Each structure stands twice: as C-alpha cells, then as structure tokens.
C-alpha positions as CSV (number, residue, x, y, z in Angstrom):
1,M,-8.1,20.9,-13.2
2,E,-7.9,19.5,-9.8
3,W,-6.6,16.9,-7.4
4,N,-6.3,15.4,-4.2
5,G,-4.6,12.3,-4.4
6,P,-2.9,9.9,-1.4
7,N,0.8,10.9,-0.8
8,S,0.9,13.9,-3.1
9,T,0.5,17.6,-2.8
10,T,-3.3,18.7,-3.6
11,F,-2.9,20.5,-7.0
12,S,-5.3,22.7,-8.7
13,L,-5.3,24.9,-12.5
14,D,-7.0,27.9,-12.9
15,T,-8.0,27.8,-16.6
16,D,-9.1,31.6,-16.4
17,S,-5.3,32.7,-15.2
18,F,-1.6,31.6,-15.6
19,C,-1.8,30.3,-11.7
20,T,-1.1,26.7,-10.2
21,V,-2.0,26.5,-6.8
22,L,-0.1,24.1,-4.5
23,E,-0.6,22.9,-1.0
24,Y,1.9,23.9,1.8
25,C,4.1,21.5,3.4
26,E,6.2,22.0,6.5
27,G,9.0,19.5,6.9
28,N,11.5,19.3,4.4
29,D,12.6,17.1,1.6
30,L,14.6,13.5,0.9
31,D,17.2,15.3,-1.1
32,F,17.7,18.0,2.4
33,Y,17.7,14.8,4.1
34,L,20.1,12.7,2.5
35,K,22.7,15.7,2.1
36,Q,22.4,15.7,6.2
37,H,22.5,11.9,7.0
38,K,24.0,10.6,3.5
39,L,21.6,7.6,3.6
40,M,18.9,5.4,5.6
41,S,18.3,1.9,6.5
42,E,16.5,-0.2,3.6
43,K,13.3,-0.6,5.9
44,E,13.1,3.5,6.1
45,A,14.0,3.6,2.3
46,R,11.2,1.2,1.5
47,S,8.5,2.8,3.9
48,I,9.0,6.3,1.5
49,V,9.2,3.9,-1.5
50,M,5.7,2.5,-0.8
51,Q,4.5,6.0,-0.5
52,I,5.9,7.0,-3.6
53,V,4.3,4.1,-5.5
54,N,1.1,4.7,-3.8
55,A,0.6,8.3,-5.4
56,L,1.9,7.0,-9.0
57,K,-0.8,4.3,-8.9
58,Y,-3.4,7.2,-8.1
59,L,-2.0,9.3,-11.0
60,N,-2.4,6.1,-13.3
61,E,-5.7,5.4,-12.7
62,I,-7.2,8.7,-12.8
63,R,-8.4,9.7,-16.4
64,P,-6.3,11.1,-18.2
65,P,-3.2,9.3,-16.3
66,I,-0.5,11.3,-15.4
67,I,3.2,10.5,-16.0
68,H,5.3,12.3,-13.5
69,Y,8.2,12.9,-15.2
70,D,10.8,14.3,-12.4
71,L,10.4,12.1,-9.7
72,K,14.1,13.0,-7.5
73,P,14.8,13.3,-3.7
74,G,14.2,17.1,-4.1
75,N,10.6,16.8,-4.9
76,I,9.9,14.2,-2.5
77,L,8.6,16.1,0.7
78,L,9.1,14.6,4.1
79,V,6.1,16.1,6.1
80,N,7.3,15.9,9.5
81,G,11.0,16.1,8.7
82,T,12.1,12.4,9.0
83,A,12.5,9.2,7.2
84,C,10.0,7.5,9.2
85,G,6.8,9.6,8.4
86,E,4.4,10.8,5.7
87,I,5.5,11.8,2.2
88,K,4.2,13.9,-0.4
89,I,5.2,14.0,-4.0
90,T,5.3,17.4,-5.4
91,D,6.5,19.5,-8.3
92,F,4.1,18.6,-11.4
93,G,5.8,21.2,-13.7
94,L,6.9,18.7,-16.4
95,S,4.4,16.0,-16.0
96,K,3.1,14.5,-18.9
97,I,-1.2,13.8,-19.7
98,M,-1.6,10.8,-21.3
99,D,-4.5,11.6,-23.0
100,D,-6.3,9.7,-26.2
101,D,-4.7,12.4,-28.5
102,S,-1.2,11.4,-27.2
103,Y,-1.0,8.0,-25.8
104,N,-1.4,4.4,-26.7
105,S,-0.9,1.6,-24.4
106,V,1.6,-0.1,-27.1
107,D,3.9,2.5,-27.9
108,G,3.3,5.0,-24.6
109,M,3.4,8.8,-26.0
110,E,6.1,10.7,-27.7
111,L,8.5,13.0,-25.6
112,T,8.3,16.3,-26.5
113,S,10.2,17.8,-24.0
114,Q,13.5,16.0,-24.8
115,G,16.1,17.4,-22.7
116,A,14.0,18.5,-19.8
117,G,14.0,16.9,-16.3
118,T,16.8,15.6,-14.0
119,Y,19.3,13.4,-15.9
120,W,20.2,10.9,-13.3
121,Y,16.5,9.8,-12.4
122,L,15.7,9.7,-16.1
123,P,15.6,6.1,-18.0
124,P,17.7,5.4,-21.1
125,E,14.7,5.8,-23.6
126,C,14.7,9.6,-22.7
127,F,18.3,10.1,-24.1
128,V,17.4,8.2,-27.3
129,V,18.0,10.6,-30.4
130,G,16.6,10.2,-33.9
131,K,14.4,11.0,-36.6
132,E,11.3,10.9,-34.0
133,P,11.0,11.8,-30.4
134,P,11.6,8.5,-28.2
135,K,8.4,6.9,-26.8
136,I,7.9,7.4,-23.1
137,S,5.4,5.8,-20.5
138,N,4.6,5.6,-17.0
139,K,7.9,3.2,-16.6
140,V,9.7,6.5,-16.8
141,D,8.5,6.9,-13.1
142,V,9.4,3.5,-12.1
143,W,13.3,4.0,-13.3
144,S,13.3,7.2,-10.8
145,V,11.9,5.0,-8.2
146,G,14.6,2.6,-8.7
147,V,17.3,5.4,-8.5
148,I,15.7,7.2,-5.4
149,F,15.6,3.9,-3.8
150,Y,19.4,3.0,-4.5
151,Q,20.5,6.7,-3.5
152,S,18.3,6.1,-0.1
153,V,20.3,2.9,0.9
154,Y,23.7,3.3,-0.5
155,G,24.1,7.2,-0.1
156,R,25.3,7.7,-3.8
157,K,23.3,7.5,-7.3
158,P,23.6,4.2,-9.2
159,F,24.4,6.2,-12.5
160,G,26.5,9.4,-13.0
161,H,27.1,10.1,-9.4
162,N,29.9,12.6,-9.5
163,Q,29.0,14.0,-12.9
164,S,27.1,17.0,-13.8
165,Q,24.4,16.8,-16.1
166,Q,26.3,18.3,-19.3
167,D,28.4,15.5,-18.3
168,I,25.8,12.8,-18.4
169,L,24.3,14.2,-21.8
170,Q,28.0,14.3,-23.7
171,E,28.9,10.9,-22.1
172,N,25.7,9.4,-22.5
173,T,26.1,8.3,-19.4
174,I,22.3,6.7,-19.2
175,L,22.8,5.5,-22.5
176,K,25.2,3.1,-21.3
177,A,23.5,2.0,-18.0
178,T,22.6,-1.4,-18.8
179,E,23.2,-3.1,-15.9
180,V,23.0,-1.7,-12.1
181,Q,26.2,-1.9,-9.8
182,F,26.0,-2.7,-6.1
183,P,28.7,-1.8,-3.5
184,T,29.4,-4.5,-1.0
185,K,28.8,-1.6,1.7
186,P,26.1,-1.0,3.5
187,V,24.3,-4.4,3.3
188,V,21.3,-4.7,1.6
189,S,19.1,-7.6,1.5
190,P,18.8,-9.8,-1.9
191,E,15.1,-9.2,-2.4
192,A,15.8,-5.2,-2.1
193,K,18.4,-5.7,-4.7
194,A,15.9,-7.7,-7.0
195,F,13.4,-4.9,-6.5
196,I,15.9,-2.2,-7.7
197,R,17.0,-4.2,-10.8
198,R,13.2,-4.9,-11.7
199,C,12.8,-1.1,-11.8
200,L,16.2,-0.2,-13.7
201,A,15.6,-2.8,-16.7
202,Y,17.7,-1.3,-19.6
203,R,15.1,-1.8,-22.0
204,K,11.8,-0.8,-20.8
205,E,10.1,-3.5,-22.8
206,E,11.4,-5.6,-19.7
207,R,10.8,-2.9,-17.2
208,I,7.7,-3.1,-14.8
209,D,5.2,-0.5,-15.2
210,V,3.6,1.5,-12.2
211,L,0.4,-0.9,-11.5
212,Q,2.6,-4.0,-11.5
213,L,5.0,-1.7,-9.1
214,G,2.0,-1.5,-7.0
215,N,1.6,-5.3,-6.4
216,D,5.5,-5.8,-6.2
217,P,6.6,-8.4,-4.2
218,F,9.5,-6.5,-1.9
219,L,6.2,-3.7,-1.1
220,L,3.4,-6.4,0.0
221,P,4.5,-7.1,3.7
222,H,2.8,-10.1,4.1
223,I,4.4,-11.3,0.9
224,R,7.8,-10.2,1.9
225,K,7.8,-12.2,5.1
226,S,6.8,-15.3,3.4
227,M,9.8,-14.8,0.7
228,S,12.2,-13.8,3.9
229,A,11.0,-16.5,6.4
230,P,13.1,-19.6,7.1
231,P,11.0,-23.0,6.1
232,P,8.9,-24.4,8.7
233,P,10.8,-27.4,10.6
234,G,9.7,-30.9,9.3
235,P,8.1,-33.5,11.3
236,P,10.6,-34.7,14.1
237,T,12.4,-38.1,12.9
238,P,13.1,-41.0,15.3
239,S,16.3,-41.7,16.9
240,T,18.3,-44.8,15.8
241,S,19.4,-45.4,19.0
242,S,15.6,-45.4,20.7
243,S,14.2,-47.5,18.1
244,Y,17.1,-49.8,18.8
245,N,16.6,-50.0,22.8
246,S,13.0,-50.3,22.4
247,S,13.3,-53.3,19.6
248,A,16.1,-54.8,22.0
249,S,14.0,-54.5,25.2
250,N,11.4,-56.7,23.3
C-alpha cells in the first residue's frame, strides 16, 4: 500500500515485512512552533488549516478512504520551519481504513481502538462508553482541525488545556465539551469563530464532514472576501439644496 497525496508525507507499507517507510522532512512541527511562539496570526493559521484540509480531502477521495484519527500539532510538519510555508501531515499509526466491510455512510465505522489517540484533539463520540463500540467517521478529523486552529490563534486548547490525559478521561472533559468558549484576546474575526464552531459541533450529526470542510466559506478566499467586504455604495442622491436652487432659478 502506498500513497503520495498533497500535504502529506509519502507513505508506503511493505507487505512482505513489518516495515513502514516514511518520507524524510526537514524543518520542525507545529507543536514545536507553538511552544516557541505560543500562537500565530489568523492568516497564518488559516493557511495551515487550508493545507491540512487539502490533505484530508485526498485521504477521503482515495479508495478505500482513510481517517487519520491522530491529527495534532505534533503531526503537522512545517517544511521550512515557519508558519507561512508548506505543511505536511504525518504519523498514520492510528489511522482507520474505511473499507466496505467496516464502514457505511450512515453510521460510520466501529472504533476498535478506544482509548488510543491524543485526547485534547478527539471529539466526544470517541469517549462514549457502552455495550458496543462507538461509531466514528471522518468527522473525527474535522473536530481535530477545529482544535488545532483554535490553539493556533489563541495559544491554548479549547478543552482540557491544563489537564493531563488521565484527568480528561476521569473527569469526562470532552464529553462535557458541549460549547466552545472564546477568549476576548487576541481578537479573532467572527468568520474564524464561526468556522471553529462548525468544526467543534458537539453532536457529530450536526458537524460538517471533511468534504464539506473543503468547501467551507472561511477556507475559500473569493467567498471569504465577499463575506467581509463592505457593501458597495449606493447611487448618489440629489442634494435638497441643489434641487431647491435649481427650481428657484427657473
């Protein structure tokens, strides 16, 4: 198995041995960058998210589609080490293959590795405990994108920021994450906040999927410009005094 999609490391499996071959990338990762700089501008974070979404679209267009399942800053490589260059997603060790035997478009697929992953970046459905394993879909990755974007612009995670993974699990932090809250500083645009809310919709039925994410207005420059641009000026209105003077002279 091999793929070489946009904004993701070239990846191949050797079926004759226990071997995974990954592309070597210079630079560092987004986690390293955020630890150094704490946050970045909305424009820079949006550029990174656009590239992440581009990679996710590819993973969902190939057959069988793939859920990354472990998107986080540590798995986002900054090729030139800065926030304004090319990125690649990496580490597919927990990824889920949505083949015909395990996945259907209505319910998704069973989460067979519950407890794995990085809890700050996983959605509520991954923490549901019941008689049967929870069902997941590519909306897991959409939630992760929302968390990464939030953390990039605010310098903190939206849920469980100062908690350990054990605390998050014991206190059901993500299961209680019904609504995202926004700090007053730094100032982030209403469009960016709306995008985060769409990604972090608590119920997966109300959350957009990866293909919808790729067409989100916030990530489409021409649409976003029209959303934020002021309305065009209306036609000039005649001055009352000019009309009066004109009629008086007649």
